[in-house]
Every structure is written in C-alpha cells, then in structure tokens.
C-alpha positions as CSV (number, residue, x, y, z in Angstrom):
1,X,0.0,0.0,0.0
2,X,1.7,3.2,-1.2
3,X,1.6,6.3,0.9
4,X,-0.2,4.7,3.8
5,X,0.0,6.7,7.0
6,X,-2.0,7.7,10.0
7,X,-4.5,10.5,9.3
8,X,-5.3,13.1,11.9
9,X,-9.1,12.9,12.3
10,X,-9.3,14.8,15.6
11,X,-7.1,17.5,16.9
12,X,-7.2,20.0,19.7
13,X,-6.5,23.6,18.7
14,X,-4.3,26.0,20.7
15,X,-7.4,27.6,22.2
16,X,-8.7,24.1,23.4
17,X,-11.4,23.5,20.8
18,X,-11.8,20.2,19.0
19,X,-11.5,20.0,15.3
20,X,-12.8,16.8,13.6
21,X,-11.5,16.2,10.1
22,X,-14.6,14.7,8.5
23,X,-13.0,14.6,5.0
24,X,-10.2,12.4,6.2
25,X,-12.5,10.0,8.1
26,X,-14.9,9.7,5.1
27,X,-12.0,9.1,2.7
28,X,-11.1,5.9,4.6
29,X,-14.7,4.8,4.8
30,X,-15.1,5.2,1.1
31,X,-12.2,2.7,0.6
32,X,-14.3,0.1,2.5
33,X,-17.1,0.5,0.1
34,X,-20.2,-1.6,0.7
35,X,-18.4,-4.2,2.8
36,X,-19.1,-4.6,6.5
37,X,-16.2,-3.2,8.6
38,X,-14.9,-3.1,12.1
39,X,-13.0,-0.3,13.7
40,X,-10.4,-1.1,16.4
41,X,-9.3,1.7,18.6
42,X,-6.8,1.8,21.4
43,X,-7.1,4.1,24.4
44,X,-5.6,4.4,27.9
45,X,-3.1,6.4,30.0
46,X,-0.5,8.6,28.4
47,X,3.0,7.1,27.8
48,X,1.9,3.5,28.2
49,X,2.7,2.3,24.7
50,X,-0.6,2.4,22.8
51,X,1.0,3.4,19.4
52,X,3.6,0.6,19.9
53,X,0.8,-1.9,20.2
54,X,-0.9,-0.7,17.0
55,X,2.4,-1.3,15.1
56,X,2.1,-4.9,16.0
57,X,-1.4,-4.8,14.5
58,X,0.0,-3.3,11.3
59,X,2.7,-6.0,11.2
60,X,0.0,-8.7,11.5
61,X,-2.3,-7.3,8.8
62,X,0.7,-6.7,6.4
63,X,1.9,-10.3,6.9
64,X,3.1,-12.3,4.0
65,X,3.5,-15.6,5.8
66,X,3.0,-17.4,9.1
67,X,6.3,-16.0,10.5
68,X,5.0,-12.4,10.7
69,X,5.9,-12.0,14.4
70,X,9.6,-12.4,13.5
71,X,9.5,-9.7,10.9
72,X,10.7,-6.1,11.7
73,X,8.2,-4.1,13.7
74,X,7.1,-1.0,11.7
75,X,6.9,2.4,13.2
76,X,4.1,3.8,11.2
77,X,2.1,4.9,14.3
78,X,5.0,6.9,15.7
79,X,6.2,6.0,19.2
80,X,9.2,6.7,21.4
81,X,10.1,6.6,25.1
82,X,10.3,9.6,27.3
83,X,7.9,11.9,29.2
84,X,6.5,13.9,26.4
85,X,3.5,12.6,24.5
86,X,3.8,11.6,20.9
87,X,0.2,11.1,19.7
88,X,-2.1,14.1,19.8
89,X,-5.8,13.9,19.1
90,X,-7.0,10.8,17.2
91,X,-5.3,9.2,14.2
92,X,-6.9,6.8,11.8
93,X,-4.8,4.5,9.5
94,X,-5.4,5.8,6.0
95,X,-6.1,2.4,4.4
96,X,-8.5,-0.4,5.5
97,X,-7.2,-3.9,5.7
98,X,-9.4,-6.7,4.4
99,X,-9.9,-10.2,5.9
100,X,-12.3,-13.0,4.9
101,X,-14.5,-14.3,7.7
102,X,-17.2,-16.9,7.1
103,X,-17.0,-16.3,3.4
104,X,-17.4,-12.5,3.7
105,X,-14.8,-9.9,3.1
106,X,-14.6,-7.5,6.1
107,X,-12.8,-4.1,6.3
108,X,-10.6,-3.5,9.3
109,X,-9.8,0.1,10.4
110,X,-7.2,1.0,13.1
111,X,-7.4,4.1,15.3
112,X,-4.9,5.5,17.7
113,X,-6.0,7.9,20.5
114,X,-4.1,10.4,22.5
115,X,-3.2,9.1,25.9
116,X,-5.3,10.2,28.9
117,X,-4.1,12.1,31.9
118,X,-1.1,13.9,30.6
119,X,-0.2,17.4,32.0
120,X,-1.3,19.2,28.8
121,X,-4.9,18.0,28.6
122,X,-7.9,19.0,30.8
123,X,-10.2,16.4,32.4
124,X,-13.0,17.5,30.1
125,X,-10.8,17.1,27.0
126,X,-9.8,13.6,28.2
127,X,-13.5,12.8,28.6
128,X,-14.3,14.0,25.1
129,X,-11.4,12.1,23.5
130,X,-12.4,8.9,25.3
131,X,-16.1,9.3,24.5
132,X,-15.6,10.1,20.8
133,X,-13.3,7.1,20.3
134,X,-15.9,5.0,22.2
135,X,-18.7,6.2,19.9
136,X,-16.7,5.6,16.7
137,X,-15.3,2.2,17.6
138,X,-16.5,-1.4,17.1
139,X,-13.9,-2.7,19.5
140,X,-12.0,-0.5,22.0
141,X,-8.8,-1.8,23.5
142,X,-8.0,-0.2,26.8
143,X,-4.3,-0.4,27.4
144,X,-2.9,-0.8,31.0
145,X,0.4,-1.5,32.6
146,X,0.7,-4.3,35.2
147,X,-2.8,-4.4,36.7
148,X,-6.4,-3.1,36.8
149,X,-6.9,-0.8,39.8
150,X,-9.9,0.8,41.4
151,X,-9.1,4.4,40.1
152,X,-9.0,3.0,36.6
153,X,-12.4,1.3,37.0
154,X,-13.9,4.5,38.5
155,X,-12.5,6.6,35.6
156,X,-13.9,4.2,33.0
157,X,-17.3,4.3,34.7
158,X,-17.3,8.1,34.7
159,X,-16.2,8.3,31.0
160,X,-18.8,5.7,30.1
161,X,-21.5,7.8,31.7
162,X,-20.2,10.8,29.7
163,X,-20.4,8.8,26.5
164,X,-23.9,7.6,27.3
165,X,-25.0,11.2,27.9
166,X,-23.6,12.3,24.5
167,X,-25.2,9.4,22.7
168,X,-28.6,9.9,24.4
169,X,-28.7,13.5,23.3
170,X,-28.9,12.3,19.6
171,X,-30.8,9.1,20.1
172,X,-34.5,10.0,20.5
173,X,-35.7,6.4,20.3
174,X,-33.1,5.0,22.6
175,X,-32.1,2.3,20.0
176,X,-28.4,3.1,19.7
177,X,-26.0,1.2,21.9
178,X,-23.1,3.7,22.3
179,X,-20.6,1.2,23.7
180,X,-18.3,-1.0,21.6
181,X,-16.9,-4.3,22.8
182,X,-14.1,-3.5,25.3
183,X,-11.0,-5.5,25.6
184,X,-8.6,-4.6,28.5
185,X,-5.0,-5.2,27.5
186,X,-2.7,-5.6,30.5
187,X,0.9,-5.1,29.7
188,X,3.9,-6.3,31.8
189,X,1.5,-8.4,33.9
190,X,3.4,-9.5,37.1
191,X,1.2,-12.4,38.2
192,X,1.8,-14.8,35.4
193,X,2.4,-17.6,37.9
194,X,-1.3,-17.3,38.9
195,X,-2.8,-16.5,35.4
196,X,-1.1,-17.6,32.2
197,X,-0.5,-15.1,29.5
198,X,-3.3,-14.8,26.9
199,X,-7.0,-14.0,26.6
200,X,-9.3,-14.3,29.5
201,X,-12.9,-13.5,30.1
202,X,-15.4,-14.2,32.9
203,X,-15.7,-17.8,31.8
204,X,-12.0,-18.5,31.7
205,X,-10.7,-16.4,34.6
206,X,-13.1,-15.5,37.4
207,X,-12.4,-12.1,38.9
C-alpha cells in the first residue's frame, strides 16, 4: 500500500477547541465501500505504549507468511520513550485492511488515540477524546500496565456515563448502543504464575 500513513481525524486547537476532520474520516470509509467493517481503537493512559501496540497490528495485517511476528516491527504509528506525549488527538490509519471471515470480506480500520491524563490536557478534554473514540469504535482496546486498579475502573465508569449522555442527546428512540466491545489489555503483567498469558474472560478467569 503506497503512501499509507495515520491521518489526523481529531485535533485540539491551541485555544482548546476540538476539530474533527470529516473529509479524512470519510476518505477511509469510502475505501471500505459496501463491505461490512470493524473499527479497532486503542485508548488508555498517556505514555503506556498504545501506538507501539498498534504497530504490532500493522505487522500482522501486512503479513506475507505465518512467521509475521519475527519480521521487523514498523513504526508507522510513531512512538518513542520519554515523558513527552507523541500522539495528539486521534489518528486513523489511511487504508483499511481486508480479511475474509465466514465467506465475507470485512474491512478493518485502526485508530490511535491520544493518551489520557497527561499534563497538557484538561479532564474535560480527556473525557471527550475517550467518548468520541468510544462512539466511533466497534472494539475498544483499553491499554494498561501491570494491573487493573480501582481508580481506573472509576474513571472508565465516569467516562462511560459521559459517553452515554452524549449518545442519548442524539438518540431519541433509545435504539443506539453507544458502547463498543471493550478489551482490556494488561501489559507487563506481574502475576503470570497465577494466570497464564493470553486472553481471559469471565468464563475462563473468574475475577
């Protein structure tokens, strides 16, 4: 795919206003055409490696053989160490990927979100970034380091209420479910002796 790159679909202006680039977003949807599609987004605290994770997604979807994990990791969603944030606003990968599931071709979109709770973003701006990514996503991956704690759960509850309030304002009949499927990704998990690495849900790993 030539000239593929992340497109800025949401940015925060210097005066604190949000600017949504509808043309950029629609340009990606038009490439999906009439196919069904799923939009994966990644959210979470600032400087916890969300863009790094999405580059693993890119490497998977660009795979040419079964040994894709041994190939070089791209840095298309720019990431680096350090205190200062890299991702600002919300970025959408400029090209959909296509996979065949149950005989149907499905478009897959990838979205990278600015990290929450940095020292440059207000609580209201954090809530808006989270809520907008929530409303746009089919699947939201919430990226965490080491463990799920009570403050994180309280924050997710608050932001979910905020999302619901925004959706309810435009949903007169109450027929729209504003919440995507949520997957909590725990990085650097320290208790692997108790719970093996991999995917767990309430049937596999009682909490």
